[in-house]
C-alpha positions in Angstrom: 0.0 0.0 0.2 1.6 3.5 -0.9 0.6 7.0 -0.2 1.6 10.5 -1.2 2.5 12.9 1.6 -0.1 15.2 0.5 -2.9 12.8 1.4 -1.7 10.5 4.0 -3.9 10.1 6.9 -3.2 7.2 9.2 -6.1 5.7 11.1 -5.7 3.4 14.6 -6.3 0.2 12.3 -4.3 1.0 9.5 -1.1 -1.2 8.3 2.6 -0.4 10.1 3.8 3.0 8.9 6.8 2.8 6.8 8.6 5.9 5.8 11.0 5.6 2.9 13.3 8.6 2.6 15.2 8.4 -0.9 15.9 11.5 -3.7 16.1 8.9 -6.7 12.5 8.6 -8.3 13.6 5.6 -10.1 15.3 3.8 -6.9 12.3 4.8 -5.1 10.3 3.1 -7.4 12.2 -0.2 -7.6 11.6 -0.2 -3.4 7.9 0.3 -3.9 7.9 -2.7 -6.1 9.9 -4.7 -3.5 7.4 -4.0 -0.6 4.2 -4.0 -3.0 3.0 -7.7 -1.7 4.1 -6.4 1.9 1.0 -5.2 4.5 2.6 -2.0 5.3 1.7 2.0 4.6 4.4 3.0 2.7 5.1 6.3 2.2 8.3 8.4 0.2 9.7 11.8 0.9 12.7 13.1 -1.3 14.3 15.5 1.2 15.5 15.4 4.8 13.7 18.4 5.7 10.5 16.8 4.4 11.5 14.0 6.6 12.3 16.4 9.5 8.9 17.6 9.1 6.8 14.5 8.6 8.1 13.5 12.3 7.0 16.3 13.9 3.5 14.7 13.2 3.7 10.8 13.0 6.3 7.8 13.7 6.9 5.2 11.7 7.9 1.7 12.7 10.7 1.6 10.2 12.2 4.4 8.2 14.1 3.3 4.8 16.9 6.2 4.5 19.0 7.0 2.1 22.3 9.2 3.4 22.6 10.8 0.1 19.9 13.5 0.5 20.3 16.5 -1.6 19.8 19.0 1.4 21.7 17.0 4.3 23.2 14.0 4.9 20.7 11.3 5.8 22.9 10.3 9.4 21.4 13.9 10.5 17.8 12.2 10.3 19.3 8.8 11.8 20.8 11.2 15.0 17.1 12.6 15.6 15.3 9.6 15.6 17.9 8.5 18.4 17.6 11.7 20.4 13.9 12.1 20.4 13.6 8.1 21.5 11.0 8.0 18.6 11.5 3.9 18.5 11.5 4.2 14.6 14.1 1.2 13.5 16.2 2.6 10.8 17.4 0.6 7.7 20.3 2.7 5.9 20.4 2.2 2.6 23.3 3.8 0.6 26.2 3.6 -1.9 28.7 4.6 0.7 30.4 1.6 2.6 33.3 2.7 4.0 34.1 1.4 7.5 33.9 4.8 9.3 30.3 5.3 7.7 29.3 1.9 9.2 30.8 2.3 12.4 29.1 5.9 12.5 25.4 4.4 11.6 25.5 1.6 13.7 26.4 3.7 16.3 24.0 5.9 16.3 21.4 2.9 16.2 20.5 2.0 12.8 18.9 -1.7 13.0 20.8 -2.3 9.5 23.1 -1.5 6.9 22.2 -2.4 3.6 24.7 -1.4 0.6 23.6 -0.4 -2.5 23.3 -2.5 -5.0 21.5 -5.2 -2.8 19.2 -8.3 -3.3 15.6 -7.2 -2.4 14.9 -10.0 -0.5 17.3 -8.8 1.8 15.3 -5.8 2.4 12.1 -7.8 2.6 13.5 -10.2 5.3 15.4 -7.3 7.2 11.7 -5.2 6.9 9.7 -8.0 8.3 12.0 -9.0 11.1 11.2 -5.1 12.6 7.2 -6.0 11.9 7.1 -9.1 13.8 9.0 -7.3 16.7 6.6 -4.6 16.6 3.6 -4.7 18.7 1.0 -4.1 15.9 -1.9 -3.3 17.7 -0.1 0.0 19.4 -1.2 3.0 17.6 1.8 4.7 16.0 2.5 8.2 18.0 5.1 10.1 19.9 4.3 8.1 23.2 4.2 4.7 21.6 8.1 3.7 21.0 8.6 0.2 19.2 8.2 -2.6 21.4 9.4 -6.1 21.5 7.3 -9.0 22.8 8.9 -10.9 26.1 11.2 -13.9 25.0 11.8 -16.7 27.2 14.0 -18.4 24.5 16.1 -16.8 21.6 18.0 -19.5 19.6 19.6 -21.4 22.6 19.9 -18.5 25.3 17.1 -19.0 28.1 15.9 -16.3 29.9 12.9 -13.6 30.4 14.8 -11.2 32.4 15.4 -7.3 31.6 19.1 -8.1 30.7 18.3 -10.9 28.7 15.7 -8.6 26.7 18.3 -6.5 25.9 20.4 -8.5 24.8 18.0 -10.3 22.1 17.2 -6.8 21.3 20.7 -5.8 20.3 21.3 -9.5 18.8 18.3 -8.9 16.3 19.2 -5.6 15.2 22.7 -6.0 14.4 22.4 -9.4 12.9 22.4 -8.2 9.5 25.3 -5.7 9.5 28.7 -6.7 9.0 30.4 -5.0 11.3 32.6 -6.6 14.2 30.9 -7.5 17.5 32.9 -7.6 20.6 31.4 -10.4 23.4 31.9 -9.5 26.9 31.0 -11.3 30.3 32.1 -13.2 32.7 33.0 -17.1 32.1 30.0 -19.1 31.7 27.9 -16.3 30.7 26.8 -17.9 27.0 29.4 -16.0 25.2 29.2 -18.6 22.1 25.9 -19.1 22.3 25.2 -15.3 21.7 28.0 -15.7 18.7 25.9 -18.2 17.6 22.6 -16.7 17.7 23.9 -13.5 15.6 25.3 -16.2 13.1 21.4 -18.0 12.9 19.9 -14.5 12.9 21.9 -13.3 9.7 22.0 -13.4 6.0 25.1 -15.9 6.4 23.1 -18.4 8.6 23.6 -21.0 6.1 27.7 -20.1 5.9 30.1 -21.9 7.7 30.1 -20.8 11.5 34.1 -21.5 13.1 34.8 -20.8 16.6 38.2 -20.8 17.7 39.1 -20.6 21.4 42.3 -18.7 22.0 43.0 -19.4 25.4 42.8 -23.2 24.4 45.4 -22.7 21.7 49.4 -22.5 22.6 50.5 -19.2 21.2 53.5 -21.3 19.0 50.5 -23.0 17.2 47.6 -20.0 17.4 48.6 -18.4 13.7 48.6 -21.6 11.9 45.2 -22.1 13.5 43.8 -19.0 12.5 45.4 -18.4 8.8 46.9 -22.4 8.2 49.7 -23.8 7.0 51.9 -25.3 4.2 53.3 -28.8 4.0 56.8 -28.8 6.0 56.8 -24.7 7.2 57.7 -26.0 10.8 58.3 -28.7 12.5 55.3 -30.7 12.5 53.6 -29.7 9.6 53.3 -32.5 7.9 50.7 -31.6 5.5 48.4 -28.2 4.4 46.1 -27.1 6.6 43.2 -24.8 6.0 43.4 -22.4 9.2 39.9 -21.2 10.5 40.0 -18.0 8.1 39.7 -20.1 5.3 37.0 -22.4 6.4 34.8 -19.4 7.7 35.0 -17.8 4.2 31.3 -16.1 3.3 30.6 -17.1 7.2 31.4 -16.3 10.5 34.6 -16.4 12.3 34.3 -16.3 16.4 37.2 -15.4 18.2 37.0 -16.5 21.9 38.7 -15.6 24.6 40.6 -13.0 21.9 42.3 -11.1 25.3 44.4 -14.4 25.3 45.9 -13.7 22.1 49.8 -13.1 21.9 50.6 -9.4 21.1 52.3 -10.4 17.6 49.4 -12.2 16.3 47.2 -8.8 17.3 49.3 -7.4 15.2 48.9 -9.4 12.0 45.0 -10.5 13.0 44.6 -6.1 12.7 46.2 -6.5 9.2 43.9 -8.7 8.5 40.3 -7.4 9.6 41.6 -3.9 7.4 42.2 -6.1 4.1 40.6 -9.1 4.5 43.2 -11.4 3.3 46.5 -13.1 5.0 48.8 -15.6 4.0 49.4 -19.0 5.2 52.3 -19.8 7.5 55.2 -20.9 5.2 54.1 -19.2 2.4 54.0 -15.1 1.2 50.8 -15.9 -1.2 47.9 -13.4 -0.2 44.5 -15.6 0.4 41.3 -13.3 0.6 38.3 -14.3 2.3 35.0 -12.5 2.9 33.8 -12.9 6.3 32.2 -11.6 9.4 34.7 -11.1 12.8 32.8 -11.7 15.9 34.9 -12.0 19.6 34.1 -12.5 22.7 36.1 -12.3 25.7 35.7 -12.1 29.8 38.7 -9.7 30.6 38.2 -6.0 30.9 39.5 -5.1 27.4 40.5 -1.8 29.0 42.5 -2.7 31.8 44.3 -5.2 29.1 45.0 -2.4 26.9 46.4 -0.1 29.5 48.4 -3.7 30.8 49.8 -3.7 27.4 48.7 -6.8 26.8 45.9 -5.9 24.4 46.5 -3.5 21.5 44.5 -0.7 21.4 44.3 0.0 17.5 42.8 -3.7 17.8 40.4 -3.1 19.9 39.0 -0.2 18.2 38.7 -2.2 15.3 36.7 -5.0 17.0 34.5 -2.7 19.1 32.0 -1.4 16.8 29.2 -3.2 18.5 29.4 -4.2 21.6 27.1 -6.9 23.4 27.6 -7.4 27.4 26.0 -10.8 28.7 24.8 -10.3 32.5 26.1 -12.3 35.0 23.3 -15.0 35.9 23.3 -13.4 39.9 21.6 -10.3 38.0 19.5 -12.6 36.0 16.5 -12.8 39.0 14.0 -15.7 38.3 16.0 -16.5 34.8 17.7 -18.8 37.7 14.4 -21.1 38.1 13.9 -21.0 33.8 17.3 -22.3 33.3 17.4 -25.1 36.1 13.9 -26.5 35.4 14.8 -26.7 31.6 18.1 -28.3 32.6 16.5 -30.5 35.1 14.0 -31.9 32.1 16.8 -32.2 29.8 19.3 -34.4 32.0 16.3 -36.3 33.5 15.3 -37.4 29.8 18.2 -38.2 28.6 19.5 -40.4 31.8 16.9 -44.1 32.2 15.0 -44.4 35.4 15.0 -40.6 36.4 12.1 -39.0 37.5 12.8 -35.7 38.5 10.4 -32.9 37.4 10.2 -30.2 39.9 12.5 -28.5 42.7 11.7 -27.9 46.7 10.7 -24.6 47.8 13.8 -24.5 49.9 15.8 -25.6 46.9 14.5 -23.0 44.9 15.7 -20.1 47.7 19.0 -22.2 47.1 19.0 -21.7 43.6 18.2 -17.8 43.9 20.6 -16.8 46.5 23.6 -18.7 45.6 25.7 -16.6 43.4 27.0 -19.0 40.7 30.6 -17.8 40.2 30.5 -20.0 37.4 26.9 -18.4 35.8 25.0 -20.7 33.7 27.6 -23.3 33.1 28.1 -23.9 36.7 24.3 -24.0 37.2 23.9 -26.8 34.2 26.5 -28.9 35.6 25.4 -28.8 39.4 21.8 -30.0 38.0 23.3 -32.7 35.7 25.3 -34.0 38.7 22.2 -33.8 41.2 20.1 -35.8 38.5 22.9 -38.8 38.1 23.9 -38.6 41.9 20.1 -38.9 43.1 16.7 -40.4 43.0 13.1 -39.3 43.5 11.0 -36.6 42.0 11.6 -33.6 43.7 15.1 -32.2 43.5 15.7 -30.6 47.8 18.0 -28.5 49.1 20.4 -31.1 50.8 21.0 -32.5 47.1 21.6 -29.4 45.9 24.0 -28.8 49.2 25.8 -31.6 48.8 27.1 -30.6 45.5 27.3 -27.0 46.1 29.2 -27.5 49.4 32.2 -29.4 47.3 32.6 -26.1 44.8 33.1 -23.6 47.7 35.8 -23.5 50.1 34.5 -23.6 54.2 33.3 -20.0 55.0 35.2 -18.5 58.0 33.2 -19.2 61.7 30.2 -17.1 62.4 31.5 -15.0 65.2 34.6 -15.5 67.2 35.1 -16.8 70.8 35.7 -13.9 72.4 31.9 -12.7 70.7 30.7 -15.9 71.8 31.5 -15.4 75.7 30.3 -11.6 74.9 26.8 -12.9 74.0 26.9 -15.9 76.6 24.0 -14.3 78.4 21.7 -14.2 75.2 22.7 -17.8 73.4 23.0 -20.0 76.3 27.2 -21.0 76.5 26.9 -23.0 79.8 23.9 -25.6 80.3 24.4 -27.1 83.9 27.8 -26.0 84.4 28.8 -27.6 81.6 30.1 -25.6 77.7 27.5 -26.8 75.4 29.0 -28.0 71.8 30.0 -25.0 69.3 27.3 -26.6 66.7 25.1 -25.6 69.5 26.0 -22.4 70.3 26.5 -21.9 66.7 22.7 -22.7 65.6 21.1 -20.6 68.7 23.1 -17.5 67.1 21.6 -18.0 63.7 18.2 -18.3 64.9 18.5 -15.2 66.7 19.4 -13.8 64.0 16.7 -15.0 61.3 14.3 -14.3 64.0 15.6 -10.7 64.2 15.0 -10.5 60.6 11.8 -11.5 60.6 12.2 -15.0 59.4 14.4 -13.8 56.4 17.6 -16.6 56.2 18.4 -14.4 53.0 18.6 -10.9 55.7 19.9 -13.0 58.1 22.9 -14.5 55.9 23.8 -10.8 54.7 23.6 -9.5 58.5 26.2 -12.3 59.5 28.4 -11.6 56.1 27.6 -15.0 55.0 25.7 -17.0 52.5 22.2 -17.9 52.5 23.7 -21.4 51.6 25.8 -21.5 54.5 23.0 -21.4 56.9 20.8 -23.6 54.7 23.7 -26.5 54.8 24.3 -25.8 58.7 20.6 -26.9 59.1 21.5 -29.8 57.4 24.5 -30.5 59.7 22.1 -30.0 63.0 19.6 -32.7 61.8 22.5 -34.9 61.5 23.7 -34.1 65.1 20.3 -34.6 66.6 19.7 -37.5 64.7 23.1 -39.3 65.9 22.1 -38.1 69.9 18.8 -40.1 69.2 20.8 -42.8 68.2 23.2 -43.1 70.5 20.4 -42.7 73.2 
């Protein structure tokens, strides 16, 4: 559905509004022909001034923007959309494809960058992604920016928390670009899953995805792994070898833990990024490839630069788009979504296992444990619990038996001097006999929990210990009482 600005009226039940800003009438007609079967209201404007005036009154779901407008650079419109927080998804379509232009439009929030000439299906696919993510029942006005539906599973990611929704949105926005992406996050947060999602969302999804872990390969072999080598080029090179760069041609190369890459190879990688060409070890013959680079690290790149372990120029070349993955402890009830998913997976994979839920106390442990190893640690913990236990319900004891082995014993709750000072309140002595330490410790913990109105979490915070420690000690108290009864 096409409209001229002179008589465009947008009703609340109209198809989604898409604004085309293109000064070349012939090219604009091509765009209209590509999109004629799409359920949209398409408005065409030829100048930047007309577009800015139009955006004062109506906000489109998407803007198809040419940078080379007769009266201004299209980037000014992109800046306006971002500064005014209009919520429109901007697809930049231009013949300009220099690295600086790509960087600038992506940093100002472009949904995608398409270089002329392009395959029509690329434009249609990208626009459909925007429309599918937009709440089409929401009136298009200044107070209703583009919304993304809450997603609980996105490719191999599981999680509905706000930090993960933001990650999903960024992946969707930048997946169709060829710009490098720098993925950061603690170990176990899912950097390779993020890279895979970027690949699977992109036009390269049917092409190779090659992942190379820079931390797992000896420095002496890293160049060969990345660029390949010829037979006889070094000791042990018994045959020609294709490197990751060659294998990833037309697809995606993911360099995981790039912060561990040797400085000398970082220089060669920088040149490779600038020229898209390299030579295998043992030859000076240049090989040119077309790949998208994604990289990941658990290290702080700025700290690594200051320490002289990472090249600043390489960092700025890679850091066009950054995706920071949140640690598990900041993802709220995603913890339970993940735990239940892992429980179902591992239970189904093992014969004679019937687990189907976590007890309430076990859920509390899952939510309040710090998970220093993030999703990977949670996954391994649930796997271990399923393998080593029987039943239908995962209990707190089952979790604690595993978690207690993964963390050092925490300091005593209070010192002996503090125990003496609080002798009256905790009754250290009974019938002129010193009570066992575990009984005294139990009284201290229970009194603290009572002081905190029954909240184990608040008591743990007050005593500067983890909630898991209190749950673990409760289990030990039960064991002490049982042993006492058996000995009577």
